[in-house]
TIDRENKOL-301105 format. One record per residue (C-alpha): residue in three letters; x, y, z. Coordinates in steps of 0.02 Angstrom, whole numbers, padded with zeros to 5 digits, always signed. Layout:
# residues N
ALAXYZ...
//
This chain:
# residues 948
UNK+00672-00002-01876UNK+00585+00060-02034UNK+00728+00182-02059UNK+00857+00043-02055UNK+00754-00064-02172UNK+00743+00082-02290UNK+00930+00108-02288UNK+00965-00075-02317UNK+00833-00104-02450UNK+00868+00060-02539UNK+00682+00115-02543UNK+00650+00303-02544UNK+00529+00384-02422UNK+00521+00565-02465UNK+00678+00666-02501UNK+00837+00557-02508UNK+00967+00602-02375UNK+01149+00611-02427UNK+01271+00471-02386UNK+01358+00575-02253UNK+01192+00616-02169UNK+01138+00434-02168UNK+01304+00379-02093UNK+01291+00516-01961UNK+01117+00457-01911UNK+01179+00276-01902UNK+01325+00328-01795UNK+01208+00422-01677UNK+01097+00269-01665UNK+01249+00158-01625UNK+01303+00277-01489UNK+01132+00312-01411UNK+01029+00152-01431UNK+01006+00051-01274UNK+00938-00104-01361UNK+01068-00223-01429UNK+00959-00262-01579UNK+00952-00078-01630UNK+01142-00062-01617UNK+01165-00223-01715UNK+01053-00160-01856UNK+01144+00007-01861UNK+01315-00077-01872UNK+01251-00193-02008UNK+01192-00040-02106UNK+01364+00041-02084UNK+01445-00117-02152UNK+01337-00111-02309UNK+01386+00071-02338UNK+01572+00053-02293UNK+01634+00008-02467UNK+01538+00143-02561UNK+01562+00279-02428UNK+01731+00224-02363UNK+01791+00398-02320UNK+01632+00447-02225UNK+01618+00283-02128UNK+01801+00286-02080UNK+01796+00465-02024UNK+01632+00462-01926UNK+01607+00283-01869UNK+01779+00215-01821UNK+01771+00269-01638UNK+01594+00199-01620UNK+01646+00034-01699UNK+01796+00018-01583UNK+01679+00054-01436UNK+01565-00088-01496UNK+01715-00206-01493UNK+01750-00156-01313UNK+01572-00157-01243UNK+01472-00286-01340UNK+01590-00434-01319UNK+01445-00551-01277UNK+01362-00537-01449UNK+01465-00618-01586UNK+01353-00554-01726UNK+01378-00369-01690UNK+01564-00401-01664UNK+01574-00481-01836UNK+01483-00332-01917UNK+01599-00208-01831UNK+01756-00303-01883UNK+01696-00319-02063UNK+01660-00132-02069UNK+01833-00088-02002UNK+01911-00208-02129UNK+01818-00126-02273UNK+01876+00045-02216UNK+02061-00001-02189UNK+02090-00130-02326UNK+02160-00069-02492UNK+02078-00185-02618UNK+02159-00172-02788UNK+02028-00161-02922UNK+02070-00178-03106UNK+01951-00037-03157UNK+02040+00092-03050UNK+02174+00194-03131UNK+02342+00225-03049UNK+02293+00389-02966UNK+02133+00318-02892UNK+02228+00169-02823UNK+02357+00284-02745UNK+02218+00384-02661UNK+02140+00224-02595UNK+02308+00169-02525UNK+02332+00335-02441UNK+02157+00323-02366UNK+02190+00149-02296UNK+02355+00208-02222UNK+02267+00357-02143UNK+02133+00252-02059UNK+02266+00126-02004UNK+02360+00265-01916UNK+02199+00319-01831UNK+02165+00141-01772UNK+02339+00109-01701UNK+02357+00276-01613UNK+02303+00182-01459UNK+02402+00016-01448UNK+02261-00054-01341UNK+02156-00067-01498UNK+02279-00194-01572UNK+02284-00286-01406UNK+02093-00289-01407UNK+02097-00363-01582UNK+02218-00499-01524UNK+02100-00541-01382UNK+01954-00557-01503UNK+02053-00683-01606UNK+02038-00804-01459UNK+01851-00815-01494UNK+01812-00977-01584UNK+01655-00909-01667UNK+01684-00903-01854UNK+01596-00734-01876UNK+01719-00654-01754UNK+01880-00745-01788UNK+01883-00736-01977UNK+01851-00547-01996UNK+01973-00518-01852UNK+02110-00612-01948UNK+02075-00513-02106UNK+02075-00346-02013UNK+02242-00382-01928UNK+02317-00435-02095UNK+02261-00271-02173UNK+02336-00172-02028UNK+02503-00264-02050UNK+02505-00226-02237UNK+02480-00040-02205UNK+02587-00015-02048UNK+02690-00174-02029UNK+02834-00119-01915UNK+02718-00024-01794UNK+02595-00169-01779UNK+02739-00292-01760UNK+02807-00192-01615UNK+02638-00192-01526UNK+02614-00380-01552UNK+02791-00416-01495UNK+02765-00333-01325UNK+02590-00404-01304UNK+02586-00555-01186UNK+02561-00715-01286UNK+02527-00609-01440UNK+02623-00718-01564UNK+02561-00878-01482UNK+02379-00826-01510UNK+02415-00801-01694UNK+02505-00967-01708UNK+02347-01053-01645UNK+02264-01004-01809UNK+02365-01139-01899UNK+02280-01271-01792UNK+02104-01211-01834UNK+02001-01349-01915UNK+01914-01223-02030UNK+02025-01209-02184UNK+01974-01032-02228UNK+02035-00968-02059UNK+02194-01074-02068UNK+02232-01010-02243UNK+02203-00829-02196UNK+02307-00861-02042UNK+02451-00907-02157UNK+02431-00740-02247UNK+02429-00651-02079UNK+02590-00737-02022UNK+02673-00693-02187UNK+02642-00509-02153UNK+02689-00527-01970UNK+02859-00607-02004UNK+02918-00488-02140UNK+03083-00407-02091UNK+03070-00441-01903UNK+03200-00566-01841UNK+03132-00569-01662UNK+02957-00619-01717UNK+03031-00743-01840UNK+03123-00830-01698UNK+02967-00834-01588UNK+02861-00906-01729UNK+02995-01037-01766UNK+03005-01092-01585UNK+02815-01104-01579UNK+02836-01263-01684UNK+02799-01171-01847UNK+02915-01281-01952UNK+02828-01441-01900UNK+02654-01370-01931UNK+02696-01294-02099UNK+02781-01451-02164UNK+02631-01554-02108UNK+02514-01437-02203UNK+02623-01449-02359UNK+02619-01639-02349UNK+02431-01642-02321UNK+02401-01526-02468UNK+02502-01634-02589UNK+02677-01556-02584UNK+02725-01485-02754UNK+02560-01543-02830UNK+02463-01442-02700UNK+02371-01279-02724UNK+02390-01101-02666UNK+02399-01156-02483UNK+02565-01243-02517UNK+02628-01083-02596UNK+02577-00982-02442UNK+02665-01107-02327UNK+02825-01097-02430UNK+02821-00907-02430UNK+02804-00909-02242UNK+02950-01031-02227UNK+03056-00916-02335UNK+03014-00770-02220UNK+03067-00871-02069UNK+03232-00936-02140UNK+03301-00802-02255UNK+03444-00705-02173UNK+03402-00783-02003UNK+03547-00894-01948UNK+03461-00944-01786UNK+03308-01012-01875UNK+03417-01095-02007UNK+03514-01187-01873UNK+03351-01236-01787UNK+03282-01300-01952UNK+03438-01405-01982UNK+03451-01471-01804UNK+03268-01519-01808UNK+03302-01636-01956UNK+03181-01539-02065UNK+03302-01542-02213UNK+03267-01728-02230UNK+03082-01691-02248UNK+03115-01586-02403UNK+03177-01733-02507UNK+03002-01800-02556UNK+02960-01630-02630UNK+03078-01660-02777UNK+03023-01834-02827UNK+02972-01820-03010UNK+02914-01958-03125UNK+02968-02005-03300UNK+02825-01909-03380UNK+02854-01724-03342UNK+02741-01651-03474UNK+02595-01539-03433UNK+02651-01458-03271UNK+02522-01339-03201UNK+02569-01159-03166UNK+02539-01187-02980UNK+02657-01337-02978UNK+02792-01235-03064UNK+02769-01096-02935UNK+02774-01219-02789UNK+02930-01309-02851UNK+03014-01142-02885UNK+02983-01089-02704UNK+03044-01257-02640UNK+03207-01237-02735UNK+03225-01062-02664UNK+03201-01134-02491UNK+03346-01255-02520UNK+03454-01111-02582UNK+03416-01008-02427UNK+03494-01146-02320UNK+03656-01153-02422UNK+03670-00973-02481UNK+03848-00906-02499UNK+03800-00759-02387UNK+03774-00877-02240UNK+03916-00918-02121UNK+04035-01048-02196UNK+04010-01169-02052UNK+03821-01167-02062UNK+03825-01185-02252UNK+03944-01333-02244UNK+03836-01419-02114UNK+03679-01400-02220UNK+03772-01460-02375UNK+03826-01615-02281UNK+03649-01650-02222UNK+03579-01629-02399UNK+03703-01756-02467UNK+03674-01881-02327UNK+03484-01877-02342UNK+03489-01894-02532UNK+03422-01720-02572UNK+03570-01679-02685UNK+03546-01842-02779UNK+03362-01800-02804UNK+03405-01627-02872UNK+03529-01704-02994UNK+03391-01821-03053UNK+03283-01670-03096UNK+03435-01591-03179UNK+03453-01737-03299UNK+03267-01771-03322UNK+03174-01733-03484UNK+03019-01626-03500UNK+03059-01513-03352UNK+03004-01332-03382UNK+03146-01213-03426UNK+03126-01099-03274UNK+03122-01249-03155UNK+03277-01321-03241UNK+03366-01154-03225UNK+03324-01138-03040UNK+03373-01321-03010UNK+03544-01287-03087UNK+03566-01135-02974UNK+03512-01239-02823UNK+03632-01382-02863UNK+03769-01251-02886UNK+03752-01186-02709UNK+03731-01359-02632UNK+03900-01413-02703UNK+03993-01246-02685UNK+04148-01271-02577UNK+04098-01447-02522UNK+04224-01575-02582UNK+04110-01725-02553UNK+03965-01646-02647UNK+04079-01588-02788UNK+04150-01764-02808UNK+03974-01834-02816UNK+03922-01706-02947UNK+04074-01751-03052UNK+04015-01932-03053UNK+03838-01893-03114UNK+03804-01949-03292UNK+03666-01895-03409UNK+03547-02033-03469UNK+03615-02034-03646UNK+03694-02165-03757UNK+03839-02170-03726UNK+03823-02090-03552UNK+03905-01920-03537UNK+03956-01828-03379UNK+03830-01700-03320UNK+03964-01566-03326UNK+03992-01596-03512UNK+03805-01590-03548UNK+03788-01426-03453UNK+03937-01347-03540UNK+03860-01394-03707UNK+03710-01288-03658UNK+03821-01144-03600UNK+03915-01126-03765UNK+03757-01150-03869UNK+03693-00978-03920UNK+03518-01047-03951UNK+03492-01084-03766UNK+03403-00955-03654UNK+03516-00824-03577UNK+03464-00862-03397UNK+03499-01048-03425UNK+03673-01011-03491UNK+03708-00899-03340UNK+03648-01039-03224UNK+03764-01166-03306UNK+03911-01047-03289UNK+03870-01023-03105UNK+03859-01212-03082UNK+04030-01236-03163UNK+04104-01099-03053UNK+04033-01178-02896UNK+04098-01349-02949UNK+04275-01278-02961UNK+04264-01168-02805UNK+04402-01227-02684UNK+04410-01389-02783UNK+04588-01414-02842UNK+04549-01593-02889UNK+04410-01536-03006UNK+04520-01399-03077UNK+04653-01527-03119UNK+04526-01640-03204UNK+04462-01497-03314UNK+04636-01439-03366UNK+04688-01620-03398UNK+04555-01633-03534UNK+04652-01499-03631UNK+04823-01581-03620UNK+04886-01677-03771UNK+04913-01840-03676UNK+04732-01852-03617UNK+04632-01796-03769UNK+04511-01928-03831UNK+04459-01901-04013UNK+04304-02011-03994UNK+04220-01911-03855UNK+04183-01731-03813UNK+04271-01668-03657UNK+04245-01514-03550UNK+04409-01440-03611UNK+04360-01458-03793UNK+04194-01372-03761UNK+04280-01228-03671UNK+04405-01205-03812UNK+04265-01212-03938UNK+04167-01080-03844UNK+04323-00974-03819UNK+04352-00955-04006UNK+04173-00961-04072UNK+04087-00818-04163UNK+03965-00788-04017UNK+04035-00657-03899UNK+03933-00720-03751UNK+04005-00895-03778UNK+04179-00818-03783UNK+04150-00727-03619UNK+04072-00878-03530UNK+04209-00998-03588UNK+04347-00875-03538UNK+04273-00851-03364UNK+04246-01038-03342UNK+04426-01074-03391UNK+04486-00938-03273UNK+04396-01025-03130UNK+04491-01185-03173UNK+04651-01086-03137UNK+04592-00989-02984UNK+04722-00999-02843UNK+04803-01151-02924UNK+04983-01122-02978UNK+05004-01301-03039UNK+04861-01290-03163UNK+04921-01119-03225UNK+05086-01200-03272UNK+05001-01353-03345UNK+04891-01246-03457UNK+05048-01175-03539UNK+05072-01346-03620UNK+04907-01337-03716UNK+04934-01327-03904UNK+04799-01282-04031UNK+04791-01327-04215UNK+04741-01170-04309UNK+04735-01225-04492UNK+04807-01355-04609UNK+04990-01337-04650UNK+05027-01220-04505UNK+05114-01269-04344UNK+05009-01274-04185UNK+05010-01124-04069UNK+04992-01117-03882UNK+04828-01073-03801UNK+04910-00919-03725UNK+04969-00860-03895UNK+04799-00891-03974UNK+04713-00784-03842UNK+04831-00639-03875UNK+04806-00660-04063UNK+04617-00643-04045UNK+04644-00489-03936UNK+04749-00405-04067UNK+04620-00439-04203UNK+04499-00315-04124UNK+04346-00422-04087UNK+04191-00370-03988UNK+04212-00285-03819UNK+04131-00430-03725UNK+04251-00554-03806UNK+04404-00448-03768UNK+04350-00418-03589UNK+04329-00606-03562UNK+04500-00645-03637UNK+04586-00508-03536UNK+04508-00574-03375UNK+04569-00748-03420UNK+04746-00686-03455UNK+04753-00583-03295UNK+04696-00731-03191UNK+04815-00848-03283UNK+04978-00751-03262UNK+04945-00676-03090UNK+05057-00752-02957UNK+05139-00861-03092UNK+05310-00795-03150UNK+05328-00935-03278UNK+05166-00884-03363UNK+05224-00702-03361UNK+05385-00754-03448UNK+05287-00850-03581UNK+05175-00699-03609UNK+05320-00577-03625UNK+05415-00695-03738UNK+05297-00649-03879UNK+05372-00487-03945UNK+05202-00421-04002UNK+05111-00425-03835UNK+05192-00279-03744UNK+05180-00158-03892UNK+04998-00205-03913UNK+04959-00171-03729UNK+05050-00004-03727UNK+04962+00048-03886UNK+04792+00005-03814UNK+04826+00099-03652UNK+04898+00254-03731UNK+04758+00283-03856UNK+04614+00399-03820UNK+04462+00291-03858UNK+04276+00308-03824UNK+04177+00258-03670UNK+04152+00079-03729UNK+04339+00051-03744UNK+04386+00120-03573UNK+04356-00045-03487UNK+04470-00133-03613UNK+04605-00002-03581UNK+04591-00028-03394UNK+04606-00217-03413UNK+04758-00196-03526UNK+04838-00085-03394UNK+04802-00218-03263UNK+04880-00353-03373UNK+05036-00249-03402UNK+05047-00210-03216UNK+05039-00396-03174UNK+05184-00422-03296UNK+05284-00297-03194UNK+05235-00355-03020UNK+05261-00542-03050UNK+05413-00523-03165UNK+05564-00628-03117UNK+05680-00530-03234UNK+05721-00687-03333UNK+05697-00595-03500UNK+05829-00463-03526UNK+05722-00353-03638UNK+05571-00354-03522UNK+05636-00337-03346UNK+05537-00242-03215UNK+05641-00087-03236UNK+05630-00085-03426UNK+05442-00109-03423UNK+05424+00036-03303UNK+05532+00144-03413UNK+05424+00095-03560UNK+05267+00147-03467UNK+05344+00312-03417UNK+05397+00351-03597UNK+05249+00285-03696UNK+05103+00308-03575UNK+05152+00406-03422UNK+05136+00343-03245UNK+04989+00454-03200UNK+04897+00409-03360UNK+04931+00225-03328UNK+04859+00232-03152UNK+04708+00330-03216UNK+04673+00198-03348UNK+04693+00062-03216UNK+04558+00145-03111UNK+04434+00132-03255UNK+04398-00047-03199UNK+04333-00009-03025UNK+04241+00147-03083UNK+04136+00049-03207UNK+03952+00039-03160UNK+03942-00150-03182UNK+04095-00183-03073UNK+04007-00151-02907UNK+03856-00255-02960UNK+03967-00406-02998UNK+04062-00385-02835UNK+03904-00405-02728UNK+03872-00592-02747UNK+03949-00742-02836UNK+03800-00784-02946UNK+03810-00701-03117UNK+03643-00610-03133UNK+03630-00486-03277UNK+03478-00403-03357UNK+03543-00433-03532UNK+03690-00521-03617UNK+03771-00355-03662UNK+03793-00310-03479UNK+03883-00473-03440UNK+04059-00404-03421UNK+04128-00438-03245UNK+04151-00597-03146UNK+04136-00598-02956UNK+04303-00685-02924UNK+04390-00568-03045UNK+04330-00417-02946UNK+04420-00491-02795UNK+04579-00506-02898UNK+04566-00324-02955UNK+04541-00265-02777UNK+04694-00363-02724UNK+04811-00306-02864UNK+04761-00127-02898UNK+04855-00053-02752UNK+05013-00158-02767UNK+05027-00124-02954UNK+05011+00063-02925UNK+05151+00056-02797UNK+05258-00053-02910UNK+05244+00069-03055UNK+05290+00220-02950UNK+05440+00139-02865UNK+05614+00184-02921UNK+05749+00055-02954UNK+05838+00098-02792UNK+05680+00079-02689UNK+05646-00083-02777UNK+05820-00148-02738UNK+05800-00098-02557UNK+05631-00181-02553UNK+05704-00339-02629UNK+05843-00339-02499UNK+05716-00314-02361UNK+05612-00450-02441UNK+05759-00570-02443UNK+05800-00527-02264UNK+05620-00555-02214UNK+05619-00720-02308UNK+05777-00772-02216UNK+05699-00722-02052UNK+05540-00814-02101UNK+05643-00968-02143UNK+05731-00958-01975UNK+05567-00932-01885UNK+05493-01077-01983UNK+05638-01188-01932UNK+05619-01138-01751UNK+05432-01167-01762UNK+05461-01340-01833UNK+05589-01374-01696UNK+05467-01314-01564UNK+05331-01421-01639UNK+05445-01573-01634UNK+05495-01535-01455UNK+05314-01508-01409UNK+05272-01674-01488UNK+05415-01759-01395UNK+05366-01674-01233UNK+05187-01726-01257UNK+05242-01904-01293UNK+05352-01905-01136UNK+05209-01835-01033UNK+05098-01973-01097UNK+05232-02101-01055UNK+05251-02028-00879UNK+05064-02034-00856UNK+05059-02212-00920UNK+05204-02266-00809UNK+05129-02178-00659UNK+04966-02269-00684UNK+05059-02434-00710UNK+05161-02402-00553UNK+05003-02367-00454UNK+04925-02526-00520UNK+05081-02626-00476UNK+05086-02552-00301UNK+04902-02592-00277UNK+04931-02770-00341UNK+05081-02794-00224UNK+04983-02727-00076UNK+04837-02841-00116UNK+04949-02993-00136UNK+05042-02955+00026UNK+04875-02947+00114UNK+04824-03114+00038UNK+04990-03193+00088UNK+04968-03130+00266UNK+04793-03206+00269UNK+04864-03371+00206UNK+04999-03365+00343UNK+04867-03336+00476UNK+04762-03480+00410UNK+04916-03592+00408UNK+04961-03546+00588UNK+04783-03584+00644UNK+04787-03754+00560UNK+04958-03790+00636UNK+04896-03749+00812UNK+04744-03860+00790UNK+04855-04005+00736UNK+04972-03978+00884UNK+04828-03984+01008UNK+04759-04144+00934UNK+04932-04228+00938UNK+04959-04172+01117UNK+04795-04254+01170UNK+04848-04415+01083UNK+05015-04416+01179UNK+04926-04396+01346UNK+04810-04541+01309UNK+04960-04650+01266UNK+05046-04604+01432UNK+04891-04652+01529UNK+04881-04816+01440UNK+05057-04866+01495UNK+05006-04877+01678UNK+04918-05043+01656UNK+04986-05185+01766UNK+04940-05363+01809UNK+04898-05412+01631UNK+04884-05589+01571UNK+05014-05663+01451UNK+04888-05666+01311UNK+04846-05484+01347UNK+05032-05438+01347UNK+05056-05525+01181UNK+04909-05431+01109UNK+04978-05270+01184UNK+05147-05310+01104UNK+05063-05329+00935UNK+04970-05165+00962UNK+05133-05078+01003UNK+05212-05149+00845UNK+05069-05083+00743UNK+05087-04915+00830UNK+05268-04913+00774UNK+05215-04941+00594UNK+05084-04804+00608UNK+05214-04691+00689UNK+05331-04721+00541UNK+05188-04686+00422UNK+05144-04525+00515UNK+05326-04471+00509UNK+05328-04498+00321UNK+05167-04399+00303UNK+05238-04259+00410UNK+05387-04251+00293UNK+05271-04235+00144UNK+05176-04098+00234UNK+05337-04004+00270UNK+05385-04014+00086UNK+05213-03949+00038UNK+05227-03806+00163UNK+05398-03763+00093UNK+05332-03758-00085UNK+05187-03648-00028UNK+05307-03531+00058UNK+05416-03521-00098UNK+05262-03482-00208UNK+05204-03347-00088UNK+05377-03266-00089UNK+05379-03266-00279UNK+05205-03191-00281UNK+05261-03048-00168UNK+05410-03011-00282UNK+05319-02979-00447UNK+05150-02928-00517UNK+05135-03091-00609UNK+05108-03182-00445UNK+04930-03119-00433UNK+04874-03260-00545UNK+04944-03393-00422UNK+04829-03339-00280UNK+04696-03463-00331UNK+04822-03606-00337UNK+04889-03556-00166UNK+04713-03560-00092UNK+04683-03731-00172UNK+04844-03800-00098UNK+04799-03732+00073UNK+04628-03814+00060UNK+04716-03977+00017UNK+04827-03956+00170UNK+04673-03925+00277UNK+04591-04083+00214UNK+04750-04184+00246UNK+04763-04117+00423UNK+04580-04158+00453UNK+04608-04334+00388UNK+04759-04354+00501UNK+04659-04293+00651UNK+04529-04426+00612UNK+04663-04561+00609UNK+04733-04501+00773UNK+04559-04507+00851UNK+04538-04686+00792UNK+04705-04733+00872UNK+04651-04653+01035UNK+04490-04752+01034UNK+04585-04914+01002UNK+04704-04874+01146UNK+04560-04841+01265UNK+04481-05005+01213UNK+04645-05095+01247UNK+04656-05016+01420UNK+04480-05070+01460UNK+04519-05248+01409UNK+04678-05246+01514UNK+04581-05186+01666UNK+04451-05324+01641UNK+04590-05453+01633UNK+04675-05397+01794UNK+04513-05396+01889UNK+04480-05575+01838UNK+04649-05634+01913UNK+04629-05544+02080UNK+04509-05672+02159UNK+04632-05813+02125UNK+04762-05726+02235UNK+04642-05728+02384UNK+04607-05917+02377UNK+04691-06040+02489UNK+04829-06108+02380UNK+04985-06195+02434UNK+05150-06107+02448UNK+05225-06185+02290UNK+05084-06126+02183UNK+05096-05957+02268UNK+05282-05946+02231UNK+05254-05998+02051UNK+05119-05870+02035UNK+05229-05735+02112UNK+05372-05777+01995UNK+05255-05772+01847UNK+05188-05605+01908UNK+05365-05541+01931UNK+05410-05592+01754UNK+05252-05514+01690UNK+05290-05358+01790UNK+05465-05342+01719UNK+05399-05375+01545UNK+05269-05241+01575UNK+05400-05120+01635UNK+05501-05151+01479UNK+05348-05123+01372UNK+05309-04966+01471UNK+05484-04900+01441UNK+05469-04937+01256UNK+05299-04853+01248UNK+05369-04705+01343UNK+05513-04690+01219UNK+05389-04695+01076UNK+05283-04563+01162UNK+05435-04451+01189UNK+05485-04472+01007UNK+05308-04428+00954UNK+05305-04278+01071UNK+05472-04219+01001UNK+05404-04230+00822UNK+05246-04137+00872UNK+05350-04005+00959UNK+05450-03980+00799UNK+05288-03960+00702UNK+05226-03831+00831UNK+05384-03727+00812UNK+05366-03719+00621UNK+05311-03540+00569UNK+05363-03416+00434UNK+05541-03492+00442UNK+05480-03656+00369UNK+05587-03630+00215UNK+05748-03622+00318UNK+05700-03772+00430UNK+05647-03870+00277UNK+05817-03835+00198UNK+05903-03912+00353UNK+05790-04065+00345UNK+05820-04084+00159UNK+06010-04081+00193UNK+05982-04241+00293UNK+05856-04320+00172UNK+05893-04257-00002UNK+06033-04180-00100UNK+06101-04018-00028UNK+06134-03949-00201UNK+05950-03954-00251UNK+05904-03846-00101UNK+06040-03721-00146UNK+05976-03714-00325UNK+05800-03670-00266UNK+05869-03533-00155UNK+05972-03463-00301UNK+05817-03461-00411UNK+05725-03363-00277UNK+05867-03238-00261UNK+05874-03217-00450UNK+05688-03178-00452UNK+05710-03050-00313UNK+05859-02971-00400UNK+05766-02962-00565UNK+05616-02878-00482UNK+05733-02758-00391UNK+05817-02712-00554UNK+05648-02677-00637UNK+05595-02564-00494UNK+05763-02472-00500UNK+05749-02442-00689UNK+05571-02376-00669UNK+05625-02256-00532UNK+05770-02196-00637UNK+05651-02166-00785UNK+05532-02069-00673UNK+05676-01961-00611UNK+05728-01925-00790UNK+05551-01868-00827UNK+05550-01750-00679UNK+05444-01850-00558UNK+05485-01851-00370UNK+05546-02024-00314UNK+05608-02082-00143UNK+05796-02110-00129UNK+05870-02282-00144UNK+05943-02273+00032UNK+05772-02239+00106UNK+05698-02382+00008UNK+05842-02498+00057UNK+05820-02450+00239UNK+05634-02480+00227UNK+05661-02648+00139UNK+05790-02698+00271UNK+05668-02653+00409UNK+05531-02754+00323UNK+05650-02902+00305UNK+05698-02893+00490UNK+05515-02888+00538UNK+05481-03041+00430UNK+05628-03134+00509UNK+05562-03091+00683UNK+05392-03156+00636UNK+05468-03315+00565UNK+05568-03344+00724UNK+05410-03317+00828
//
């Protein structure tokens, strides 16, 4: 123990051992000591020596330290010492005092010890396991050690962590640690882990990294936060840059909307801290990553739409027009807005409507162009404005037309500054960079837009007092011939090439000036220095475009004459060689890489990205056009005309096929619609037929009940007629009852007639319902009428029951009367009284017989009426017609029948036309004969049912 204290305190006891000897003794003690306290003290001593004697500790103690991590897992203190020692040995701390060579040696040493540590992948797995320990003295040095390993051997460590079970998940748990120092170092660890590894980036993203990082940024104060916000933003950039899967996940998770509050700035923007500038710069870069031109067009368009809908674009435009914003933030904001609006018509239209807060208000585009053509503005800011203008016009023909319109005579407003005036001013200013930027900006207003190329030919410029105005095209060629700076001439040549390409009218206007072709041939044919080679190449390209897009409208400058001129003055081989100077230039390939104009210095600003595409497209065809003979050209023109004719024919056939496809599709839709309608009609008819059949059954049941009740009434009347021996008063009363029965019989007959008329109308309504789909709406009325019929029949049955009761009462009274007269016949009366009584009885008997006959006739008449009612079935309509011939006008009945037949014929005609239409459309339909046979069979069945 005294030895360790001496090492730690630095006290000397006798001769001082060397550092290597001390470390060797400590290593032996770590390996051989059985007491945990002795091993802990030895490891603590190694930690104190690890920075000064880094080489010796790393070489001698690394295996012992790793063994401590494996065996002494129960003691967090010794684990912490061992991890700190390994960190000191592996980490390459950059110290200001060290010179470059010493720092390189330290880096090499750290890389060497890292290789030693990761020779066994289990060591990294062991370190991941130790990170699960919650103890601060274990977890924090473990995070720092793994971060150092990733810095030295990133790909190798990433591979080990990727195959380790739950390896990435364990590291993601560090973001949820409540101790800020561990969480912050965890951010640094994840930054190193996610560098250049798409698989780990996806795993980290799907471990809810976006949600956690955005929460931390919000908690730390967003753009006003400290270094932690910067670390979170750097990690987000690692996860999203060049990773389409994570970008889509970020967009689908609605995380773009959470970025909007980052860019809320107040009115007072003075005194921004350096950290805030850094944070906001990274936030803008994060927005640009989501809408970068290198992303897939679909993903970029989707993100652009989301940024407009959530108000992020509006917020960026607010920063763009705000005052007091630092120059580098303003520059990055312009670049960000550029890519948010690039190729998005909605965003471009919104940007065109943004006004600067000036008096009077000016469009933001005009304010930005004023900065671009102002030579006092920073170079990077002018490049950013040019990029913004290019992105505003990219695939935006509406915007191109608006810019060109500001140059036309009819739209020029002398009281305000327009974009066209600023571009013309920059095009002809003394600053070569302004010339180049204005020429490129104007070229983008003409890109792939034939209409605006022709419109720009109308632009006239006033050069000086007393001289007539000249065209913009002529002024550009005049400046070229004056021999200005290379940058100015390159910009003007790019503008002219873009202007007249694929525009024969512009080519004619250019060739109409007799000085242009001699100037171009003179420039190409001269042997100039290296600086002028690019100008020669661009002149060759311009002359080649005049050949390729020449419509031979000018006799002196036809295609053939221009080629002869090249062959005589320049030489075809020399011409092609000069043309190739463009693509061989060192700045050409740099400009072709990405749309944003990024140049180290203004002098190197020579090529535009879109122009490099034009050169690539035209270089080959111009070379072929120059080498072709007149005969080959004629043949090619003939072939071209033939191909055009064929193309026209093919186009006509395509249009015809499209029309036929549209008609066929429309007919198919009609067939489908008619088929569905037919099915609905068939279902409706089937349903209504079923309802009619139910109504018929209900009617038959009611009719049978009424017949039975009437039959019982007739029997009771027959029984009542057998009364004899009635008194005169009783016979008179019976005569009065019979008379009343006659009246009731007449009333019943009238009611039966009304019922028959009601049944006939119900039958007619049911028939009409079965004939057409419109009858479905009458089902409710039919049921109501049947209910009314039921109630009437019930009422009639009640009346008949009352009559039967009265008759029975009459019979009882008659029987009582006859019984009272029987005792008088048994008394001892004289013969005269007996004869008188017998004559009276005979008269009464004859009168009774007469009444009986009359009652019988009435009963028979009633039975006959009831029998007629019983025989009434589905043929009620026909029977009713016969009754109405006797009661009402025969013509009215015929009219009703004609109406019914007209309805049936109309429905038949509709069905026939529908079948014919279905046949025309190719559908299979049953023949008319089969349908007629089926209908005839159905009609016969109905007639049989009616007769039954």
